[in-house]
C-alpha positions in Angstrom: -48.9 36.4 11.0 -45.2 36.2 10.1 -44.3 35.9 13.8 -46.8 33.0 14.2 -45.3 31.2 11.2 -41.8 31.8 12.5 -42.8 30.5 15.9 -44.4 27.3 14.4 -41.3 26.6 12.3 -39.0 27.2 15.3 -41.1 24.7 17.4 -41.0 22.1 14.6 -37.2 22.5 14.3 -36.7 22.2 18.0 -38.8 19.0 18.2 -36.9 17.6 15.2 -39.9 17.4 12.9 -38.3 19.9 10.5 -34.7 19.1 11.4 -32.5 18.5 8.4 -31.6 14.8 8.0 -28.3 13.9 9.5 -26.3 10.7 9.9 -26.6 8.6 13.0 -24.4 9.6 15.9 -22.4 6.4 15.6 -21.3 7.1 12.0 -17.7 8.0 11.6 -16.7 10.6 9.1 -16.2 9.0 5.7 -13.8 10.6 3.2 -15.6 10.6 -0.1 -13.8 9.0 -3.1 -13.6 12.3 -4.9 -11.7 13.8 -1.9 -9.0 11.2 -1.9 -8.5 11.5 -5.7 -10.5 8.5 -6.7 -12.0 8.2 -10.2 -15.7 7.3 -10.7 -16.5 3.6 -11.2 -16.6 2.3 -14.8 -19.7 0.4 -14.0 -22.0 0.5 -11.0 -24.2 -2.3 -9.8 -26.5 -1.8 -6.8 -27.3 -4.1 -3.9 -30.6 -4.7 -2.2 -30.4 -3.6 1.4 -30.2 -4.5 4.2 -27.3 -6.8 3.6 -26.6 -9.9 5.7 -22.8 -9.9 5.8 -19.8 -7.8 6.6 -16.5 -9.2 5.2 -13.3 -8.0 6.8 -10.1 -7.8 4.7 -6.6 -6.3 4.8 -4.9 -4.9 1.8 -1.6 -6.6 2.4 0.1 -3.3 1.5 2.1 -0.9 3.7 0.0 1.1 6.1 -0.8 4.7 5.6 -0.5 7.2 8.4 -1.8 10.5 7.3 -4.2 12.0 4.7 -1.6 12.5 2.0 -0.1 9.1 2.5 -3.6 7.4 2.5 -4.8 9.3 -0.5 -1.7 8.2 -2.5 -2.2 4.6 -1.3 -5.9 4.6 -2.3 -5.2 6.1 -5.7 -2.5 3.5 -6.3 -4.9 0.7 -5.2 -7.7 1.9 -7.4 -5.4 2.1 -10.4 -4.1 -1.4 -9.8 -7.6 -2.9 -9.4 -8.8 -1.1 -12.6 -5.8 -1.1 -14.8 -4.0 -4.4 -13.8 -6.9 -6.6 -12.6 -9.5 -5.3 -15.1 -12.1 -4.4 -12.4 -14.5 -1.5 -12.5 -13.3 0.2 -9.4 -11.4 -0.2 -6.2 -12.7 -3.5 -4.8 -13.8 -2.7 -1.3 -16.9 -0.7 -0.1 -14.8 1.1 2.6 -11.2 1.2 3.7 -9.6 2.2 7.0 -6.2 4.0 7.4 -3.9 3.9 10.3 -5.0 7.4 11.1 -8.4 5.9 12.0 -10.0 7.5 9.0 -12.7 5.7 7.0 -12.4 6.1 3.2 -15.1 5.5 0.7 -14.3 2.7 -1.8 -17.4 1.9 -3.9 -19.5 3.0 -0.9 -23.0 2.3 0.3 -25.6 0.6 -1.9 -23.1 -0.7 -4.4 -21.6 -4.0 -5.3 -17.9 -4.3 -4.6 -15.5 -6.9 -6.1 -13.8 -8.0 -2.9 -15.2 -11.5 -2.5 -16.6 -13.3 -5.6 -20.0 -14.9 -4.9 -20.4 -12.6 -1.8 -20.2 -9.1 -3.2 -24.0 -8.5 -3.8 -24.8 -9.6 -0.2 -22.0 -8.0 1.8 -20.2 -4.9 2.7 -16.4 -5.3 2.3 -14.3 -3.4 4.8 -10.5 -3.4 4.3 -7.9 -2.3 6.8 -5.0 -0.7 4.9 -1.9 -2.6 5.8 -0.6 -6.1 6.4 -2.1 -7.6 9.5 -0.8 -11.2 9.4 1.4 -10.7 12.5 0.1 -7.5 14.2 -3.3 -6.2 15.1 -4.4 -2.8 13.6 -4.2 0.1 16.1 -7.1 1.0 18.4 -8.2 3.9 16.1 -8.6 1.6 13.1 -10.5 -1.1 15.1 -12.8 1.5 16.6 -13.5 3.1 13.2 -14.4 -0.3 11.8 -16.8 -1.0 14.7 -18.4 2.4 14.4 -18.8 1.9 10.6 -20.5 -1.4 11.2 -22.9 0.1 13.8 -23.6 3.0 11.4 -24.4 0.5 8.6 -27.0 -1.2 10.9 -28.5 2.2 11.9 -28.7 3.3 8.3 -30.3 -0.1 7.5 -27.5 -0.9 5.1 -26.9 -4.1 7.2 -29.4 -6.3 9.0 -29.4 -6.0 12.7 -28.5 -9.7 13.0 -25.6 -9.4 10.4 -22.9 -12.0 10.2 -19.3 -10.8 10.3 -16.7 -12.9 8.4 -13.0 -12.7 7.6 -12.3 -12.9 3.9 -10.6 -16.3 4.4 -14.0 -17.7 5.3 -15.4 -17.0 1.9 -12.4 -17.4 -0.5 -8.9 -18.8 -0.6 -6.8 -16.0 1.0 -4.8 -15.1 4.1 -6.9 -12.0 4.4 -7.6 -10.3 6.8 -4.3 -11.6 8.1 -3.9 -14.0 11.1 -3.7 -11.3 13.8 -6.7 -9.3 12.6 -8.7 -12.5 12.0 -8.0 -13.5 15.7 -9.2 -10.0 16.8 -12.5 -10.0 14.9 -13.4 -13.3 16.4 -14.3 -11.2 19.5 -16.6 -8.8 17.6 -20.4 -8.9 17.5 -21.8 -11.0 14.7 -18.5 -13.0 14.1 -19.2 -16.2 12.2 -16.4 -18.7 11.6 -17.9 -20.4 8.5 -21.0 -20.3 6.4 -22.4 -23.6 5.3 
């Protein structure tokens, strides 16, 4: 009897019926907030998914190139956003370092504070660095594209999402001229929302 049960369970695992849930193949590894030294949010508000918009930003800070450098930069950003700006957390849902690594900000299902009036209906993705005059490296660009595809597959974003530069929804230079030019070639790019 035990052999029969083991055989049935093995067959179910092979066919995927009992396979443990895993993320979509397109999802990049995301460094959780606790792993980069982030503090929990002071107040969490949740979004209703799937969301319609992706808003691309740059942090207008120096870039970070390795884990330690990015961790330091993220902790500093979170402290600035909370202690100086009076916000509940780091403003973005996700951030991308020059090492091509995706870092959790407020994360999935949560309202960020990156674009007033748009936060509850968008995912805010920030490239760590100043991209007014240069485009992020290929690893960063690919990580962002993979994250967006992952969001669609996880149903965090609508399949027909609209991708915007932060300058399309608020008065800012973000995501920087060079990065803004780059994202105009990406799937879902929308110049303006009426």
